[in-house]
C-alpha positions in Angstrom: -1.7 27.6 3.3 1.4 26.9 5.4 -0.7 24.6 7.6 -2.0 22.7 4.6 1.5 22.3 3.3 2.6 20.9 6.6 -0.3 18.4 6.7 0.6 17.3 3.1 4.3 16.8 3.8 3.8 15.1 7.1 1.0 13.0 5.7 2.9 11.6 2.7 6.0 10.8 4.9 4.1 8.8 7.5 3.7 5.6 5.4 7.4 5.8 4.4 8.3 6.2 8.1 6.4 2.9 8.7 8.5 1.1 6.1 11.8 2.6 7.5 11.0 1.6 11.1 10.1 -1.9 9.9 13.3 -2.2 7.9 15.2 -1.0 11.0 14.1 -4.1 12.9 17.1 -5.8 11.3 19.3 -4.1 13.8 17.4 -5.6 16.8 16.1 -9.0 15.6 18.7 -11.7 15.2 16.8 -14.2 13.0 14.4 -14.2 10.1 10.8 -13.8 10.9 9.1 -17.2 11.7 6.8 -18.4 8.9 3.7 -18.2 11.2 4.5 -14.6 12.1 5.1 -13.7 8.5 1.8 -15.2 7.5 0.0 -13.2 10.2 1.7 -10.0 9.1 0.9 -10.6 5.4 -2.8 -11.1 6.4 -2.7 -8.0 8.6 -1.4 -5.9 5.6 -4.2 -7.4 3.4 -6.8 -6.4 5.9 -5.5 -2.9 6.2 -5.5 -2.4 2.4 -9.0 -3.9 1.8 -10.6 -1.7 4.5 -8.7 1.4 3.2 -9.9 0.6 -0.3 -13.5 0.5 0.8 -13.8 3.3 3.4 -11.1 5.7 2.3 -11.4 5.4 -1.4 -14.5 3.6 -2.9 -17.1 5.1 -0.6 -15.8 8.7 -1.0 -15.7 8.2 -4.8 -19.4 7.2 -4.9 -20.4 9.9 -2.4 -18.9 12.5 -4.8 -21.2 11.3 -7.6 -24.5 11.2 -5.5 -26.0 13.8 -7.8 -26.3 11.3 -10.6 -28.5 9.0 -8.5 -28.3 5.3 -9.1 -25.5 5.7 -11.6 -23.1 7.0 -8.9 -21.3 3.7 -9.0 -20.0 4.2 -12.6 -16.9 6.3 -11.8 -16.0 4.0 -9.0 -16.5 0.9 -11.1 -14.5 2.3 -14.1 -11.7 3.6 -11.9 -11.5 0.4 -9.9 -11.3 -1.7 -13.1 -8.6 0.5 -14.7 -6.6 0.3 -11.4 -6.7 -3.5 -11.5 -5.6 -3.6 -15.1 -2.8 -1.1 -14.5 -1.3 -3.3 -11.7 -1.7 -6.4 -13.8 0.3 -4.8 -16.6 3.1 -3.7 -14.2 3.1 -7.2 -12.7 3.8 -8.6 -16.2 6.3 -5.9 -17.2 8.6 -5.7 -14.1 10.8 -8.6 -13.1 10.3 -9.3 -9.4 10.6 -12.1 -6.9 8.3 -12.8 -4.0 9.5 -13.9 -0.6 9.6 -17.6 -0.1 9.7 -18.2 -3.9 12.7 -19.0 -6.2 10.8 -18.4 -9.4 10.9 -14.8 -10.6 7.8 -13.3 -12.2 7.6 -10.9 -15.1 10.0 -10.8 -18.1 13.3 -12.8 -17.9 16.1 -10.8 -16.2 19.6 -11.1 -15.0 18.9 -8.9 -12.0 20.0 -10.1 -8.6 17.6 -11.9 -6.3 17.8 -9.1 -3.7 16.9 -6.5 -6.4 13.9 -8.4 -7.5 12.7 -8.9 -4.0 12.8 -5.1 -3.5 10.9 -4.7 -6.9 8.2 -7.0 -5.6 7.5 -4.9 -2.5 7.8 -1.7 -4.6 5.0 -3.0 -6.7 3.0 -3.4 -3.5 3.8 0.1 -2.4 3.0 2.0 -5.6 -0.8 1.9 -5.3 -0.5 2.9 -1.6 1.5 6.0 -2.6 -1.1 6.8 -5.2 -3.9 6.4 -2.7 -2.3 8.8 -0.2 -1.6 11.3 -3.0 -5.1 11.3 -4.4 -6.7 11.6 -0.9 -4.6 14.6 -0.1 -5.2 16.0 -3.6 -8.9 15.8 -2.9 -8.4 17.4 0.5 -6.3 20.2 -1.0 -8.7 21.1 -3.7 -11.9 20.5 -1.7 -13.1 18.2 -4.5 -13.7 15.1 -2.3 -15.6 14.5 0.9 -12.4 13.9 2.9 -11.4 15.5 6.2 -7.9 16.1 7.4 -8.5 13.4 10.1 -9.8 11.0 7.4 -6.7 11.6 5.2 -4.4 10.9 8.2 -6.4 7.8 9.1 -5.5 6.4 5.7 -1.8 7.3 6.0 -1.6 5.9 9.6 -3.3 2.7 8.5 -0.8 2.3 5.6 2.1 3.1 7.8 1.0 0.4 10.3 0.9 -2.2 7.5 4.2 -0.9 6.0 6.0 -1.8 9.2 5.9 -5.6 8.7 6.6 -5.1 4.9 9.9 -3.3 5.8 10.8 -6.1 8.2 9.8 -8.8 5.7 12.3 -7.4 3.3 15.3 -6.5 5.5 15.4 -9.6 7.8 15.5 -12.2 5.0 18.1 -10.2 3.1 20.3 -10.2 6.2 19.8 -13.9 6.8 20.9 -14.5 3.2 24.3 -12.8 3.8 23.7 -9.1 3.3 25.1 -6.8 6.0 22.5 -5.3 8.4 23.1 -1.8 7.0 22.6 -2.9 3.4 19.5 -5.0 4.3 18.1 -1.9 6.1 18.8 0.3 3.1 17.2 -2.1 0.7 14.1 -2.5 2.9 13.8 1.3 3.2 14.3 1.9 -0.5 11.4 -0.5 -1.2 9.1 2.2 0.3 10.5 5.3 -1.5 8.0 4.9 -4.3 5.2 5.8 -1.9 6.1 9.4 -1.1 7.3 10.0 -4.7 4.0 8.7 -6.1 2.0 10.7 -3.5 3.9 13.9 -4.3 3.5 13.6 -8.1 -0.2 13.0 -7.6 -0.6 16.1 -5.4 1.4 18.3 -7.8 -1.1 17.3 -10.5 -4.1 18.0 -8.1 -5.6 20.9 -10.1 -5.6 18.8 -13.3 -7.2 15.9 -11.4 -10.2 17.7 -10.0 -12.7 16.5 -12.7 -11.5 12.9 -12.3 -10.9 12.6 -8.5 -13.7 10.0 -8.1 -12.0 7.9 -10.8 -8.6 8.4 -9.2 -9.8 7.3 -5.8 -11.3 4.1 -7.2 -8.2 3.6 -9.4 -6.0 3.5 -6.3 -8.5 1.1 -4.6 -8.4 -1.2 -7.6 -4.6 -1.2 -7.6 -4.5 -2.0 -3.9 -7.0 -4.8 -4.2 -5.1 -6.4 -7.1 -2.0 -6.5 -4.8 -4.0 -8.1 -2.0 -5.7 -10.8 -4.1 -2.8 -11.6 -6.4 0.1 -11.5 -3.9 -0.6 -11.0 -0.2 -3.4 -13.4 0.5 -1.9 -16.3 -1.5 1.4 -15.8 0.3 -0.3 -15.8 3.7 -2.3 -19.0 2.9 0.6 -21.2 1.7 1.7 -24.2 3.7 0.9 -24.6 7.4 -0.7 -22.1 9.8 -2.8 -20.4 7.0 -5.4 -19.6 9.7 -2.9 -17.1 11.1 -3.1 -15.1 7.9 -6.9 -15.1 8.2 -6.7 -13.9 11.8 -4.2 -11.2 10.7 -6.5 -10.1 8.0 -9.4 -9.7 10.4 -7.3 -7.6 12.8 -5.9 -5.4 10.1 -9.4 -4.9 8.6 -10.9 -3.9 12.0 -8.1 -1.5 12.8 -8.4 0.3 9.5 -12.2 0.4 9.6 -12.1 1.8 13.2 -9.5 4.4 12.2 -11.4 5.6 9.2 -14.8 5.7 10.8 -13.5 7.3 14.1 -11.3 9.9 12.4 -13.0 10.3 9.0 
């Protein structure tokens, strides 16, 4: 039990550590990330999230329902659809601002630009925290075909893609006049929702056992929404859009290899 507890605590903190390290780059990098690098990083994050959604979430969700034969896709399809709608609703309800844009999304608000930038990345991180939580909940209850190595493959993959997300927040904030420390704190706080969401999901594990396949697919749907609605369009804007595509390919391959090799 103590070993399982260690695995869970360590596992849910790994993605947050990735965000924190990325935000800490503000202390070592003088200028804002060049657009071409930013596009590559956004594409990279997209590739990680798509591969994680398929191998770590959707495939295990369908494997859990193999006993119903050809209808094994139903829980995955339902959960995926609900996850997409859930993120769509949040996208409409929470005021946020994406990097490189001066037009806020969501309801009208008097919030500061920096606050809405953090809200935007927080929206990205929410489904990732839920994904980590439901995977470890499935591991803890033994209700999903997930190994410890497979669960850590997901957390490591998310941590890798969280590194550029932390940097993409802290560096522009500093270039806009924020102190390095404040920019670091804001970048770090954008990732706090991940361990919180994961912990809440794990605490509810025993109540989630009957719907674990739906929850796995729900997290996948939420992550795919973020990728298609935000990350890929941002990586394809303006010049050097091919770098976003190359970044996607690299991120997808890394996450696929991690999941297959460790899962």
